[in-house]
C-alpha positions in Angstrom: -8.8 20.7 -12.3 -12.0 21.3 -10.2 -11.5 20.8 -6.5 -13.1 17.6 -5.5 -16.8 18.0 -4.6 -17.2 16.5 -1.0 -18.3 18.4 1.8 -14.3 17.8 3.2 -12.5 18.7 0.3 -8.9 16.9 0.1 -10.0 14.5 2.8 -8.8 11.2 2.6 -11.3 9.6 5.2 -13.8 10.5 3.4 -13.5 9.1 0.2 -12.0 6.2 1.8 -15.1 5.2 3.5 -16.6 5.5 0.1 -14.4 3.3 -1.3 -14.8 0.8 0.6 -17.9 0.1 -0.2 -16.7 -0.9 -4.0 -12.7 -2.1 -3.4 -13.1 -4.0 0.1 -11.6 -3.2 3.6 -7.8 -3.8 2.5 -7.9 -1.1 0.1 -4.6 -2.0 -1.9 -4.5 -4.1 -5.6 -5.9 -7.4 -5.7 -4.2 -9.9 -7.4 -6.0 -12.0 -10.4 -4.4 -14.7 -12.4 -5.5 -12.8 -16.3 -8.3 -11.2 -17.7 -10.5 -14.6 -17.5 -10.1 -14.3 -13.6 -13.5 -13.2 -11.8 -12.5 -13.9 -8.4 -14.3 -10.5 -6.7 -12.2 -8.1 -5.7 -12.2 -9.0 -1.8 -10.8 -12.6 -2.6 -7.8 -10.6 -5.1 -7.0 -8.5 -2.1 -6.4 -11.2 0.3 -5.0 -13.2 -2.7 -2.7 -10.5 -2.6 -2.0 -9.9 0.7 -1.5 -13.2 0.8 1.5 -13.0 -1.8 3.5 -10.2 0.4 3.0 -12.1 3.0 5.1 -15.2 2.0 7.7 -12.6 0.7 7.8 -11.2 4.3 9.5 -14.5 5.6 8.6 -13.4 9.4 9.0 -15.7 12.6 7.0 -16.6 15.2 8.8 -13.9 18.6 10.3 -12.0 15.8 9.1 -8.1 16.4 7.9 -7.4 12.5 6.4 -3.1 11.5 4.0 -2.5 9.4 4.2 1.1 8.4 0.5 2.8 7.0 -1.1 -0.1 8.5 -5.1 1.4 7.3 -7.4 -1.0 8.2 -4.8 -4.0 9.4 -5.7 -6.7 7.6 -2.2 -7.6 6.6 -1.3 -6.7 9.4 -3.5 -8.9 11.6 -2.7 -12.3 8.3 1.4 -11.8 9.1 0.2 -12.7 13.2 -2.3 -15.4 12.4 0.2 -17.1 9.7 3.6 -16.8 11.3 3.6 -16.2 15.4 5.1 -12.2 14.4 4.3 -10.1 17.4 3.2 -7.3 14.8 3.5 -3.1 15.4 1.0 -1.1 12.7 1.1 2.6 12.6 -0.4 4.8 10.5 -2.2 8.0 11.4 -6.3 7.9 10.8 -7.7 6.8 14.3 -10.6 5.4 12.4 -8.6 2.9 10.4 -6.8 1.7 13.1 -9.7 0.9 15.4 -10.6 -0.9 13.0 -7.4 -3.2 13.1 -7.9 -3.6 16.9 -11.5 -5.5 16.2 -10.3 -7.1 13.4 -7.3 -8.4 15.5 -9.9 -9.2 18.4 -12.0 -11.1 15.7 -9.5 -12.9 14.6 -8.0 -14.1 18.0 -4.5 -12.5 17.1 -4.9 -9.4 19.5 -2.3 -10.1 22.0 0.3 -10.6 18.6 -0.9 -7.0 17.0 -0.2 -3.6 18.7 -2.2 -0.2 16.8 -0.4 2.4 17.2 -0.2 6.1 15.7 2.2 7.5 14.5 4.1 9.7 11.7 6.5 6.7 10.1 9.1 9.8 9.2 9.6 10.1 13.0 8.7 7.2 14.8 9.7 6.8 18.4 11.1 3.3 18.2 14.8 2.9 18.8 17.3 1.6 16.0 17.2 -1.5 14.8 13.9 -2.9 16.9 12.2 -4.9 14.4 13.9 -7.9 12.5 10.9 -6.8 9.3 9.4 -3.7 7.9 6.7 -4.3 5.7 4.9 -1.3 3.4 1.7 -2.2 1.9 0.8 0.4 -0.8 1.9 3.3 1.6 5.1 4.6 0.0 2.4 7.2 -1.8 1.7 9.2 1.3 5.4 10.2 1.3 8.3 11.3 -0.4 10.3 8.2 -0.7 14.1 9.5 0.5 12.8 10.2 3.9 10.8 7.1 4.3 13.0 4.5 3.5 15.7 6.7 5.2 13.6 5.9 8.6 12.9 2.2 7.9 16.5 1.3 7.1 17.1 3.1 11.0 14.6 0.8 13.2 15.6 -2.3 11.1 17.8 -4.5 13.2 21.0 -5.5 11.0 20.3 -7.9 7.8 16.6 -7.5 8.6 14.2 -8.1 6.2 11.9 -4.9 4.4 9.2 -6.1 1.4 7.8 -2.9 0.1 4.4 -3.4 -2.5 4.0 -0.5 -4.3 2.3 1.1 -7.0 4.2 1.9 -9.6 4.4 4.4 -12.8 6.3 2.9 -16.1 6.8 5.7 -17.4 8.5 9.3 -16.5 6.8 11.8 -14.9 6.2 14.7 -18.3 4.9 18.0 -19.0 1.7 16.3 -20.5 1.4 13.8 -18.2 1.7 15.7 -14.7 -2.1 17.3 -15.1 -2.9 13.5 -15.4 -1.7 12.8 -12.4 -3.7 15.9 -10.8 -6.9 14.5 -9.6 -5.8 11.2 -8.5 -2.6 12.4 -6.6 -5.7 15.0 -5.4 -8.0 12.6 -3.9 -6.1 9.8 -2.6 -3.6 12.8 -1.1 0.0 11.3 -3.3 2.8 12.5 -2.5 5.1 10.5 -5.4 4.4 7.5 -7.3 7.9 6.7 -8.5 9.6 4.4 -11.5 10.2 1.3 -10.1 14.0 1.8 -11.1 13.6 4.7 -8.5 12.6 2.6 -5.7 15.2 0.0 -6.5 17.7 3.3 -6.5 16.6 4.0 -3.3 16.3 1.5 -1.7 20.2 0.4 -2.0 21.3 5.1 -1.4 19.6 3.8 1.9 21.9 1.1 2.2 19.7 -1.5 2.1 21.0 -4.8 0.0 17.8 -5.8 -2.9 17.2 -9.4 -3.4 14.4 -9.2 -5.4 12.2 -7.3 -7.3 8.7 -8.5 -8.9 6.6 -6.8 -11.7 3.1 -7.6 -10.7 1.5 -5.6 -12.8 0.1 -8.1 -15.0 -1.6 -9.3 -12.1 -3.1 -6.2 -10.3 -4.3 -5.1 -14.1 -7.5 -5.8 -13.2 -8.0 -3.8 -10.7 -9.0 -0.2 -11.5 -12.0 -2.1 -14.3 -13.4 -3.9 -11.6 -13.5 -0.7 -9.2 -15.5 1.4 -12.1 -17.1 -2.0 -12.7 -18.8 -1.9 -9.1 -18.9 2.3 -9.2 -21.5 2.1 -12.5 -23.0 -1.1 -10.6 -23.7 1.2 -7.1 -24.2 4.6 -8.8 -27.0 5.6 -7.3 -27.2 4.5 -3.8 -23.9 6.0 -4.0 -25.2 9.1 -4.9 -27.6 9.2 -2.9 -25.1 9.1 0.3 -22.5 10.9 -1.0 -23.6 12.5 -3.4 -23.5 12.1 -7.8 -20.8 15.1 -7.9 -18.7 13.4 -5.8 -19.2 10.0 -7.0 -18.5 11.4 -10.4 -15.4 12.8 -9.7 -14.3 9.9 -8.1 -14.8 7.4 -10.8 -13.7 10.1 -13.9 -10.4 10.2 -11.6 -9.9 6.1 -11.6 -11.1 6.5 -15.1 -8.0 8.2 -16.1 -5.5 6.8 -14.1 -6.4 3.8 -14.7 -4.9 4.6 -19.0 -1.5 5.7 -17.3 1.3 3.0 -17.7 1.4 2.1 -14.2 1.0 -0.8 -12.6 2.5 -2.5 -9.3 5.8 -3.5 -7.7 7.1 -5.8 -5.3 10.8 -5.7 -3.6 12.8 -7.6 -1.4 15.8 -5.9 0.3 17.3 -6.6 3.7 19.1 -4.2 6.4 22.8 -3.2 5.5 25.0 -6.0 8.0 26.5 -6.8 3.9 27.3 -6.1 0.3 24.6 -5.1 -1.4 23.3 -8.2 -3.6 21.4 -6.4 -5.5 24.3 -6.2 -8.6 22.3 -9.0 -10.1 18.6 -8.0 -9.5 16.9 -6.8 -12.8 14.1 -4.2 -12.6 11.3 -4.5 -13.8 
């Protein structure tokens, strides 16, 4: 596979700036009712944020952790809708600054703290948070150490909500090379099958309350991204270079052919027996 042609090879920041232009500032899947739903990407990503925040079930005064918060829009939505106090963490200072600005604009700055730190070694005490949100940040980590650290900072019985890209097939030798461009492009460590995430959560001591396959609602996302890339190809090429735009388009187009989707998992911290025995994994 050729290396990325962008001038800062492997730079997630650089590519994020481009993808924001076609996918919006949320940098996560959108949610559509079906193939005939022509909702714009920005509204569809807001819709998915609403679905995920509803599952978090946060309440006024609770302490919520948003892991890998990106530009901070879901963290701000949590504060707006629930009155909870949110600590939003990421390693991208540019994204954190955008989150702070968005919190000020939405009038919830006192409720949302944006902090730069490593999700695998957080500076928070054990049991510090009532709820933890992991919104499409799992691909950047090995899931076992990530979930272990989340369990550590989650209070007993606290709520964990994970929305994650997932594969619907095992990674075979034939599939691995087809994942490579997408993984390099967005600095992906791993994307697992839904059942694997559930097994790791259970092994970490969490009780899994629900596993929802959102694939039918998120499926239009990459098609819409490719349409926008094609529509704005000339202007994007003028800003980023034709090679970079072509590399991104080819990588996303290849990823879109792989059996994948989105899973939404709600779980609780280990203060009671796991409730997962009766939960079906789609």
